[in-house]
N, C-alpha and C positions, 0 to 999 in steps of 0.2 A: 256579428264579425264586424269591427271596425275597420280592419284594413281589409280592402277588398282585393287588392292585389298589384297593380302597377302604379308608378308614379311617372306621371308626364309632364314636361316642361315646355313651356311656350311664353310668347308676348313678354319679351325680355324687358325689364323696368330697370333703370337705374335712379337710385335714390342719392340725390345730392344731400352731403352732409347740411346738418341743420341744427338749431337748438330745439325744436319741438320734434316729436316722434313724425315719421313719413307715412304717407299712405299710398295705396295702389288699388286699382279695379282689377278683379278677378275676370278674365275672359269666359270662366266655366261658370260662375256662379252670378255674375253682373253686380255683386257687392263689393263695396269698397272696405279694404282691410287697413288696419294701423298696425306697422311694424315697430318693433322695438328699438331704440336708439342705437344698441349694439350695431344694428345694421346699416346705420347711417353711412351713405357712399358706397355701399355694395351693390352688386347687380342681384336683381330678383328673378328667377325663371318659375313658371307656372307650370303644376304639374297634376297627374292623376294616378292611382294605383289600382291594378284588376287581379283577379283569379278566375277561377272556373266559374263564379257567380255571374260573370259579365259573359258567360258563354264566347260564342265567335264574335271575334273583333274585326274590323276592317283597318289595319294599321295604315294603309296609305291614306285614307280619310283622316285618321286620327293625326296623322303626321300632317297633314295639310292644315288640319283644324288648331295647330299650335303644339302639339305633343312633340317636345324635343328629346326627353327621356323617360324612363319607365321601370318602376320597380315592380318584377312580375313574381307572383308567388310561386315557388319553387316547391313547395309542399308542407307536410305538417306532422305531428306526432299524434297518433291517435290517443283516444282518452279511454279507449276499452282497456281491459285487464292485460293485453298483449302490449298496449302502448307501442304499436308499431310505427315504423317512419314510412309515410306514405307521400309519394309525388302527385303534385297537382295535376288533375286530367288534362288542363289546358296549358301547361307548362311549356312543354315543348314546342307546341302551335305557337303560342304567344311569342315566346323567345326567339323562334325562328323568323316568323313574320313581321314581327316589331323590328328586328336587325336589319331585315331585308328591306324594310321600309325606310331606313335611315335614323330609327329610332335608337338612341342610347341606353342600353338596358343593365339593369341591376335586378336584384332578386331579394326575396325574403322568404323566412322559414317561420312557421307558426310553431311556438315551442310548448311543450309541456314537460319538459325536464323538471325534475326534482332533485338532482344532483349534478355536480358539475362533469361527472363519467358521461351521464345522458346529455349533456350540453356538447361535451366533445363528439359524441358520435352523432349527434344531429348536424354540427359544424361539417364532419367528415362526410355526410351524406350529401350535403350541399357541394362540398367541393368536387365529389365525385362527379355528380349531375351536371355541374356547370363546365366539365372540361371542352364538351362539344361546341361551346358557343364565346362568342366574343363579348364578354362582360366586362363592362367599362365604367359601372356606377357601383357603389356600395352592395354589399351582402348583409342584409340585416336580419337580425333575430327579432321575431314579433313576440313581444311580452305582453299578456293580457291575463287578466284575473277577473272572473266573473262569480258573483255572490248568488246565484240563482240556483235553483235545484238540480241543475245539470253541471254543477261547478266542474272544473277540470281538476286534473290531477295535481297541478302546482298549488291550487289553493287549498285543496284537501288536504295537501302535505304539510299546512300550517307552518311553512319555512320563517325564518327572520329576514330582516333587511340585508343582513350580511350575507347570507346563504344565498337569497335571490340575486344578489349583486354578483357574486362569485359566478354563478350558474351563466349569467349573461356575459361577464368577462371571459369564461373559459370558452365560450362558442366566438366569441369575438376574435380571441387569440389565435384560435386556429385558423379562422378565416385571414386574419393577417399574416400568419406564418406560410400561407400558402398563395400569397402575392395578391391577395384582394383587399380592398377597404372596407372594413367592418363597420356595421353603424346597428343601433339599439332603437327599435320602434316602441314607444310606451305612451299611455295618455298621461297628462299632467299631474294626476292624483298619485298614480302609480310610482312615477317619477321621485315623488316627493315623500312617500309613504313607504312603497316596498322596495325601491331601487335607490341607492346613492347617485341620484341624476347628476348632482353637481359634480362629484367626483368622478364618474364615468365620463363626464364631458371631457375631461384632461385628457382622455386616452382615446376615445370613439366619438364618431359623430352620432348625435342623438337626433331621432326622428321625432318630434313632438306631436302628439295627437291632443287637439284641443279645438272644438267646434265653437269658436267665438270670432267676432271682426276683429279682437284682438286679443292676443295670447295672455296679456298680463291682467285681465279683467275678468270677471266671472267666477264661477266656483274654480276652486283650486288654481289661483292665477300662477302664471309662471314666468320668473325671471331669469332662470339658468341659462348657461349657455346650450345652444342648440344650432343645428344647421338645417334642417327642414322642418316644415309646419304643416300638418294635415289638419286643415282647417274646416273642411265639409265634407259629409259623404253623400251630398245631393247634387253635385257638378253634372252638368250637361257638355258631352264632347260628341262631335260628328264621328260616325264609325263605332261609337261605343252605345249599347243599348242601354236603358235605364240610367239611372243616377250614378255617380261614379264619385270615389274619393278623390279629393282636389288637395294640392300640396304647394307650398312654396319652396324653393331652393335658395338659399342666400350663399353668394359667393364673390369673391374679390376678383375673380378672373373671369374671362369668356369660359363658356362652357366647355368650349374643346381642350382649354387647359385645366380645366377644374376635373376632366375626367381621369379615372384611374385605371390603368391597364395592368391586367395581370402580370406579375412578377416585377413591376416597377414600383410596389408599394415598399416604403421604407419602414420594416419592422426591426423592432430592437431585439425579437424573441432571440436571434441567433447570434446577438452581440457578446461582446468579451466583458465580463466585470471584474474589477480590480480582486485580488485575493484579501477575503477577511479572515483574520486571525481569531483564535478562541479569545473569549473576555472572560475577566472574573467578574463574579457578582457584586455590585455595589450598593443595593437596594434602590438606586435611581435608573432611569430608563436609559439604556445605552444605545446611542447612535452613531455608529461608525461611518467615516465618510466612504463613498463610492465613486470609482470613475467607470464611465461605460464608453466602450468602442464599437462601431458598427462599421464593417469593412474596413479595419485599420484606422477609422477616423474618430478622434476624440469627441464625444459629445458634451454638450453643455448643458449643466443641470438646471433645471427651471426652464430652459428654453427649448431644449429638444426631449428632456424628459423630467419626470419628477419621481420624488422618493417618498416612500412612506415605510413605517417600521409597525413590527407587530410581535407580540410575545417577547419584548426585548427589556424587561424587567427582572423577573423572577430568573432563577436558574434552569435552563433548558434549552430548547431550539428555538433562537430567535429567526425572524423571516423579516427580510428585506424585499421590498417591491418596486420595481422601477417600470414605470409607465410612459410609453410613447407621448409625446407633445409636439404640436407644431407640424413639423413635417415628418414626424415619425410617429408610428403606431405599434401596436403590440404591447406585451408585457413581459418581463423577465423576473423570476422569483430566485433569490440568492437566500442562502441560509447561513448562519454561525451559530457557534455555543456561546453560550453564556455558562462558565463554569462556577461551582459552589466556590464559596471563600476558603482558602487554605487554611489551615490551623496555624495561628501565627505563633504559638509557644507550646513547647513540648519537652516535658523533662521528667526526670525519675530519681526516687531515692531507694536505697536497698540494703539490705542486711543479709546474712547467710541463709536465710530461709524464704524471703519474699522480696518482691520488686515492685515498689508502688510508681505505677505511671500516671503522669498527670498532663492537661491541657488545658488551654485557655477556650472558654466558650465561644461558640461561632454563631452567628445569626443567619437567618435566611436559608436553613437547611433542613433535611427532613432526618439525618442521622449521621452517626460516625462509624467507620470500620477499622478496627484495631487489628494489626497482623503481628507476629513473632517468627523470628527465626532462631533456632537454637544451635545449629550448626554453622560454621564458618563457611562451608561451601552448599548448604542445606538453601531450602526455598522459603518463603515467607507463608506463614499459614495464618488464615483469620481465627482469630480467637474470639472477637467479641464484635457483634453488630449492636451498635447501641442507639437505640430511636428514643429514649428517654433523654432529651436535650439538658436536663439540669445534671445529668452525670457527667463529670468532667475527671474522673479517675477510674483505676482499673488496678486491682491488686492481685498480682500474680504470684500464686505459690507453688505454682509447679515448675521448680527449678532446680538446679544442682547447685552447691556453693562453689565459689570462686569461678562459675562459667560465666562467659561474656556472652550476653543477649542482645539482639537486636529488634526493635520495634519501629514500626511506621504507623502512621494514622492518616485518613483521608475522610474529607465530609462526602456527603452526597445529597442531591436531589432526585424528584423524580420526574422523568419525561416520558408521561404516559405511565406504561407499566415497567418502564426501563430506567434503572438508576443512571445519573450523570453524575461523574466525580471530579472532585479537586485533585489537584497534584498531592503528592504524600510530603509529609513532614516526618523525619526520621531521627532516630537516637539510638545510642550504645549504652548498656549499662552491665557492670559485673555484679554478681551476687556475692558481694563482698562488704564486710563491715571490718574497719580497723586495717592496719597495714599489715602485710604478710610479706615474708622473704621465701625464695625457693634456694635451695642448695642440692648440688649434685656432688657424688662422690668420685665423678670421673670429669675430666676435661669436656666442654661442651662447646660449640660454635654458634653464636647467635645470628640468625638469618633475617633478611628483610620480609620474607612472607614465611607462613607455615610449610608450604611446598614449593618447589621450584624457586625459592628465592636465591638471592646472592648473600655472601658472607659479610657480616658486619663487624664482629670483633670475636675472638676467642677468649674463653672465660675458664681459667683455672679451675680444677677441682677444689672442692669444698669452699667455694666462693659464694658468698649470698648475693643474690640479686632480688631486686624489687619485684614483687608480683603483681603484674596489673590485672591479670587475668587469665583464664584457662579457654583455649579455643578448641571445639571440638570437631571432628570432621565426620562425615556420613559414614567413613569406614570404621569409625570407633575411634581412631587415634586421637590423641589429645596434644596439645602444644602448650608451652609454657610461653604466656606473651609476659616479656619482662623488660624491666629498665636496669642498666647497668653503668655505674660511673666509675670510670678509671681515670685518676689524675683529675684534671679539670674538665675532662669530656664526659658526656652522659650518653648511651647507646639505647636504642630501643628496637626489639625485633622479637623473634620467635625461636625455640627451640624445642625439640620433641621431648615430650614426657615420658619418662621410662621409670622403672622400679629405684632407681638411683636418686630420684628426686624426692626431697623432703620438704614439705611446706610447713612453717613454723610463724609464730607471731614475730613481728618486729621488735627487737631491741632497741630502745632509744635513751641517751642520756640525756639526763634532766637536771642534773647539779654536777658541780664541781667544789670539792672541798679540800684546801690546802692546810697541812700542819707543818709548822716551822720549829725545828729544834736548834738552839745556838750554843754554842760553847767558845772557849778561847781559840780552838783551833780550827773548829769546822761548821758549817749550817747546813743541816739536813732539811730537806724538804720531801715531805710524803704526801701523794695526791690520792685521794680515795674518789672513786666514782659510784655513784648510786644510779641502778638502772630500774626502769619500771617498764611493763609491757601494756599496750593498748588491747 
């Protein structure tokens, strides 16, 4: 066990800014340690961490020896089949006595979580146990992997760096949401191999474990951002039996100002993010801008929080992750849809027997859904789910001549097992080839709509109108959709189709021939019209 339990700090050292790295001597090991240049000019507090393995501790003596604050092990997840959450036997005693002695206390929990659900449960366990204590230092998740025969659940799970990082982030976000400052404990190797140490440091305190006199030397040298450095496990502190883990804490302020009190942490978890509208697939990564407000105050991107995107290239559910930075902690995730591209061109050709529907091919999708509506007041019905993306047409033979049909098509991609759709492209087509006229043996009234329309014009009996199509209703009634020209005006509308209507081919004049007869008294002109039908 690398993390024994409590982080204590004393013997304040202030490093003056210098061109070279600065050094200080630990009061717990007697050795001189080199600090990275990122800490030049900062205050350094010395400390230790303890658990049940240190047994009884005289906190008054430890305080007098220079212990200013402590990380106390709160508990751990068992490595048995039950994987139970267990409180450290000495947690209450250590926390109570350390606080009573004037030591500022934080806590840590040894994790064996193998998913974010378990990490959240561990964090909630910590929050519940901490309610009775004045915790003024960070609450850390202790991430460790052992390759020995008694390897823990987390190493046996064989998770990826992304999965391990998500686990510790989930723990920290719950801690932050409950008003405490989260931290992540791990050794330098794990922070660079199994965790995204660099990325995590943008949102949380990193507690680095590396037993060297310089953190940037030796095996797995570390140069990423961190706040705490556990540099030894063999320190000596009056009041604590045996060797103890030793730590440096780097701060730009006095310790009293650096302490974090419950409820005062500025977490972005409860903040408000600007609405992200659905986006259309482009084939490239989509990164919509976002704004974040916490307590009604608009935060500054890059200073107060950073933004990252995932799953934001293909159609599906894209994710935007905002992580607190600087004076803000925690994380907030918002999602938006990337919809498949809508069909750009959709058309049809027809005759009395079939309608050929065609469309322009779309990239970046899984399939098309083609719908048809045969009745004016009916519903669209799926007629074809097309997954062969080379198919860009459909021949519809289930039609009635002269009837008007409506089609719509949409593309889709898969979001897991669910389809994600584009918007529809629509068209209408009449099963008609060649011009037709309709004529009623009685007077009819052309209306703006088939039902409950208003009058457009009255048409005398035996007057031919251009047939645009026939609209069929669910109740079986049919309506002539017609165009009627009277003088210089053309009217379009609907009239109920009954037995008095006859539909025929339209007669079109194609040529005029004039024959002139001339004598001394008169000239006679005879005009003959030749007609054809389509």
